[in-house]
N, C-alpha and C positions, 0 to 999 in steps of 0.2 A: 418593386422595392429594391433599393440598393444595399450594399454592405453597411454603410453608415446608418441606415434606418434600422437594420436588425441589431446593430451594436447598441444603438440608443434605446431600443425597445428592451433589450436584455438588461441594460443598466436600470431602466425604469421598473422592470419587473422585480428587481432587488430592493430598490429604495422606495418604491411606491406600492409595495405589496401589502398584504393584510397588516393592519396596524396592531402592534403589541401594546404600546402605551404612548402617551403624549408627553413631551419634554419641552417646557417653556412654550407651549402652544404648537410645537412641531411634532408631527406624527413620526414615530420611530417604527420602521418595518420589523415584522417578526423575523424575517430572514437575517437582518443585521444582528438582532439579539441572539439568534441561534448560532451564527458564525462566531460571535464573541464567546458564548457559553461553551461551544465545542472547543474553541482554541484554548480557553483556560483549563477545561477538563483535560485536554490533550497534554498540556504542560505538566499537570499534576500526575497523570498516568505515566508519561514518559519519564518523569523523575522518580518513579517508584520501581525498584528492581523487581523483576518477576512479572510486571505488567507491560503492556505495549499498546500502541494505538489501535491495531486491529482487534485486540481484546475489548477495548472500550467501545469501538464501533460495532462489534458483534452484539454486545449487550444492549447498546442504545438503540439499534435499528428497529427491532420489534416494538420497543416502547414508543419510539417516535412515530412509527406508522399507526400504532393504536391511538396515539394522542392527536395526530394530524389527519388521519384518515387516508383515503385513496384519491382525493380530488386533485386536479392539476395544480391547485394552489399549494398543495403540500410538498411538491417536488423540491422547490428551491430551499425552503426552511430545513427539510430533512437532509438534503445534499449539502447545504451550507454547514450544518452541524457536523456532519461526517468529515467534510474537508477541514473544518476547524480542528477537529480531533487529530486528523492525520498530520497537519502542519505543526500543531502544538506538541504532539508526542515526539516529533523529529527533533525539535530544538530542546525539549525537556529532557531527552535522554542524555544530554551532556552534563546535567547537574550531578547525579551520583557518580558519573565517571570521573569528574574533576574533583569533587569534594571527598569521595570515599573510595575511589578506585574500584567502583562497582558500576559497570555500564548498565544504564536503564534499558537500553535496547541493544541488540547484537551489533549493529553498525557503529555504536558509540564505543566499542572496545578500543579502537585505535585512538580515541580521544584520551583514554586513560594513560597512554604512553607518555604524553607531555602534559596533560592537564593535572594529573595528580602530583607529579614532581613540582609543578608550580604551586600547588596547594601546600606541599611540605616546605616549600621555600617561603611561605607566607604571602603568596600572590593569588589566593583563591578568587577574590572578587575580580581581579583583572583577568584571570583565566576565563571566568564566566562571561565577562563582557566580550572577550575575544570570540568565544564560542557563539554568543548571540549575534554579533555583527556578521561573522562568517556564515552562519546558518541562514540568517535573513537575506544576505546578499545572494547566496547560491540558490535559495528558494525563489527569489524574485526573478533571477535570470532564467531559471527553468520554466517559470510560468509564462514569461514573455515568449520563449521558444515554443511552448505549447500552443499559445494563442496564434502564433504565426504559422506553425507547421501542421497542426491537426486538420484545419480545413483544407489545406493544399493536398495533404496525403489522402484525405477522404475523397476529394474530387478525382484524384488519379485512380483510386481503387474503383470508384463507381463507374468511371469511364472505360477502363481497360480490363476489368476483371468480371467475367461472367460466372455462372453457377459452378462449373467444374473448377475454375481457378479459385473461387472462394472456398470450396470444399478442400482443395489441396492446400490452401493457405492455412486453414484451421488445423489440418494434419501437421503442416510444417511448424506451426506455433506449439502444438502439443509435444512434438518431437524435440523441438528446441528447448522448451521448458523442462522436460524430463531429463535432457542431457546436461543442462548447465546448473540445475539446482541440486545441491547436496554433494556428497563426496563420492557417490557411486552412480554410474549411469544405469546399471542394472536395477538398483533400488529405485531410481527415479522412474524407470519404465514400469516397474511393478506397481509403484504408487499410482502412476497414471492409469494403468490397467484396472486397478481396483476402483478408481473413481469412475471410469467408464462402465464397469460392471454394475456399480451401485446405481448409477443414474438410469440405466436401462431396465432395471427391475420394475415391473408393473406398468411400463410405458410402451409407446408404440402406436401404430395406426391400425392394428388388428382389432377384431371384435372381442378378443379375450386377452387378458393381461399376460405378459410373458415373465418367465423366471419367478413366478409367485408361489410355486410349490403347492398350488391349489388352495391357498389361504386368502381370505378376504383382506387381512391386514396388509399383506405384501402386495395385493392387487392394486392398492392405491398408490404404491410407490413410496419412496422416501421423500419427505418434505425437504426442501433446500436448506431451511434453517437448521434442521436436526443434523444433517450431514456436515454442513460447513461449521457450525458452532461446536458440534461434538468433536470433530477431528481437530480443529484448530484450537479451541478454547478448553474444552473439558480434558482433552488429551494432555495439554500443557499443564492444567491444574493437577491432574493425577500424577504426572511426572514430577512436578514441583513438590507436591505433598510427600512423595516417596523420598525425594532428595532431602527434604527437611527431616524426615524420620531418621535418615542415616547421618545427617550433619548437625543434629541438634546439640550434641556435646562439643562440637568443634567451633561453635560461634564464639567470637571474641568481642569484647566491648569496643565501640568505635571512639577514638579520641581525635579531636580536631587540633591540628597544629596552630600555634599562635600566629596571627596575621600581622604583618608589619610592612612598612615601605609604602611607596606610591601605588595606590590601587586604581588610579584613573587611567583611562584609555586616551592617549594623545594622538594628534594627527600624524606624528612621526611613526607611531605604532601602526596606524592604519595604512600609511604609505608602505611600510615594510611588509605587511602581510597581504597587500592588495594583489601582487602577482600570483601568490599562492591561491588566493580565493578565486581569481579569474581562471587559472589553469584547472583547478579542481571542479569549478562550476561547469566548465566545458566537458570534462571527463564524466562527471555525474550525469549531466544531461544526455550525453551520447549513450551512456549505459542504460539510463532510465527509459530511453525510447525503445529499447529492445525488451520484449516481454520476458519476464521470468528471472532476470539476472539479479536485480535488487540492489539495495543501497549498501549492503555489506561489502560486495566486491568494489563498488564505487569508492567507498571510504578507503579500502585497502590500496587501490590503484592511485587515488588522489594523494594518499600519504606517501606511498613509495615514490611517486613522481616528484612531490615536494621535497622529499629527503634527498634525492639525487641533485636537484637544483640547489638546495641549501648547502650541501657538502661542497659543491664546486664553487659557488659564489661567495659564501661566507664561512670559510673553514675555521676562522677564529672565533665565531659566535657559538652560543649554546647549540649543540646539535640535536637532531630529532631523537626522541626517546629519553632525553635528559631534562626536559622542561622548556623546549623551544616554543615560543608563541606561534611560530609559523606552522608547527606540527598540528596545533589545535585548529588553525585556520584551514589548512589543507584538508583535514578530515571532515570538519563540520560543513564546509562548503560543498564537498563532494557528496556526502550522504543526504544533505538537504536538497540539493539540486535534482535528486532522483524523483522526488515526490511529484513535481509538476510534469516532468517528462514521462513518468509512468502512465499518465492519462492520455498520452498521444495515441498508443495502440487501443486504449479503451474507447475514446471518442471517435476515432477514425475507422477502426476495424471491429470494435465490440469485443476485443480480446483483453481480459485482465492479465496483468503481468506480475502483480504482487498481491499480498493478502489485503492491503487497504483497498486496492482497486476492486477486489472481489466484492466487498461490501457496498461500494458505490454501484456496481452492476446490480447487486441484489436489491438495492433501494429503487433503482429505475424499473426493475422488473415487478417489484411489489406494488409500486404506486401506479405505474402505467403512464402512457402519454409521452414517453421518451425512450427511444430504442437506440442505444449507442451503436454506431456503425456509419458506413458511408452516407446513408440516407439522411443523416442529421444535417449535413452541410449542403443540402440542396436548396439553392437560392431560387425563389419563385417570385415573379413580378405580378402575377394576377391575384394571388391570394397569399396570406401570411403563412409561413411554415412555423408552427408553434415549437417544433423540436429545435429549430435553429435559434429561436428566441430564448429557449431554455438553455441552449449551449452557451450563448453569450451571457446569459444570467449566471451560469455556472462559472464562467471566466471572471465575471465581476465578483462573485463570492471569494474566489481564490485571491484576487488582488486585494479584496477587503481584508482577508485573513492575513495577507502580507503586511497591510497597513497596521493591523493590530500587533503583529509581530514586531514591527519597527518601533511602535510607540509605547506599548505596555508589556511587550513580551519579555524584555530584559528584567524588568522589575519583578514580574510574577515568576520568572524562571529562578531567580535567587530565593524568593519566598518559598517556592516549591521544594527547596532543598530539605525542608522538614519532613517531606513525605518518605524520605529514605529511612526514617526511623520507624515507620509503620511495621509492626510485627507480621511477618509473612504467614505465620501459623494462624493468625486471625484474619488476615487479608484474603488468603486463598479460599477458605470456606465461604466468605462473603461473595467472592467472584463466582464460585460454584452455584450458590443459591440464586444470585442475580441472573446467571446464564440460563438455568433451568426455568426460572420464572419468566424470562423473556421468551423462551421457546413456547411455554404453555400459553402465554398471552397471545402469541401469534397463531398457534395451531389449535389450542383449546381441546386437546384430547390426550389422554394418558399414554397412548401408544407412541406419541411423538416424544415424550420424556424417555421412554424405554429405548426408542431408536437413538436418541441423543446420547444416552449413557453407553449404548452399544458402540456407536461411532467414537465416543470418548475413549473407550477401552481400545478400539482399533488405533486411534491416534496415539495413545500411550505406548502400545506395542510397537508402532512405527518408530517412535522416538527411541525406544529401548534398543532397537536394532540399527539405529542410525539412519533411518529412512525419513526423508523430508515429507511432511504431509501436504505441502503446497501443490505439487503436481496432482495429487488426489483431488484437492479442492477445485483447481482450475479445470481439470478434466470433467469433474462433476458439473461445473458451470457450463462448459462448452459442449458437453456430450450431446445434449438435446439439439443445439444449433447445428452441430456437425451432422447428425442424422437427418435433420430436416433439409439441410442444404444438399447433402448427398442424394437423398431421395428425389429432390427437385431436379438436380443435375442429371440423374439417371433417367428420369422421365423426359427431360428436355432434349436429351441426346438420342432419343429413340430406343431406350433400354440398352444402350451400349455398355457392356460390362467393363470396357477399358476407357471409360469417360475421363478418368483421372490422367490418362497418358496420351489422349488424342490431341489435346491442346498443348502447344509448346510451353506456354507459361505454366500450366498445371503440371506438366511433366518436369519442368525445372523446379517447381516447388517440392514435388515428391522426391526428386534427386537430392535437393538440399536437405530435406528431412532425413533421408537415409545417410547423407554425408555427415550431418551434424552428429548423429548417433555414432557412426563409425569412427569419426575423428575423436569424439569424446571417449569412446571405449579405448582407442589406441593411446590417448594421452594418459588416461588413468592406469592403463596397463604398464606404461613406461615410468609412471610416477615413482613407485617404490624402488625401482632399480637404481 
């Protein structure tokens, strides 16, 4: 079978999958319905300050798996819903940033710098249209790069990297993520170390569990859902509830400025912002392909690059930070183009780079039948590779989500603006209840709830001391794969204790891991001076 056959089979898997309902005699696939539902939910979540796409994905994943089960037919509907949430939340985060100067997601902060001044000038609808076009353009470009690059990178990895090189690559990824996420390299390394410690409790290939303190509860290890949802979601909820406690009397009523003038988006406006979209899309895609950096840095670099270009070429126009439409375009194209590129290391290497990718990995592990990594893109002629069909089906759902973004995303993004008025003191307890319910649905034992609360307290303490929880989560996800790969490499090299340094490629990866940490420490040490 050729590449075209696999692409066609992936498309058919999406459009001719299990039927949800019939419309005018035409069967509508459940995958299409789930992508649309996830996209609309993502916009509403992204438009709500205090919530984010990963939070909705975390709550939805156990519920989706309980509803669809663990059969291979469940993979594309579940993954399609999660991808829809991821894409919808990215574009939805611009709504409160533009209307109320409150970014719905951290990477939408740069959007407030020019989006809210346009709202105060009576151009809110036009600012929202600019954000929508820029976000959809950057996202589409990133997905095209993903489809073209992920198979090529996976083939290279499978051909040239053996077990020692793969183990060293995982160590390099963990070192890189710990170094670049957060404001402190030391805190990033501690967060990563805590994640590795937690994943190795009660696990291993020995006849008795390790680090269990002789208790049967710890001997079973920590379920993935309790650790990930506890640190990422419950920790954020606890921190937000504390912030509400201190800021309750400081809240001021929101007043909307009167809107006036031409709110339409003309071709002249699109031609003016097109260079900024193109530049930021390339920046965001390049950053997104590197695991662990994320969309916040992409938005910052895209905005800074656009500001320099704008100051040189249009010194007489409205400058960045004062209501420039180009500022919105540069920011939204950059942070949206990260979402597709972030799946390049996921699908080609099996390494999650951000929180949203973590839940995509969890979905594949829970359902089974699809193992992200180089083996996915193995083309076989004698028999069908179902993982490759699923990968092209996944690409199809991403392009389908982009189509929904272009056609109905702008309308729903403006409607979603009402979500910013949802009281957080009511919203956060609901999120807490849904998260604990989702954990119990998946694990069905009270110890999982206590584990989740314990990890939630850990996540709260990490945020209180300025420590990012993302290295913890990614280390928890990759820890088992790292141990298995290292054990296999150790055995394959004849129990050579220096197996990570005997291969030139593995030694290079280890040197890069040390180099990233050392350079990051040096940069942070020089920063305050």
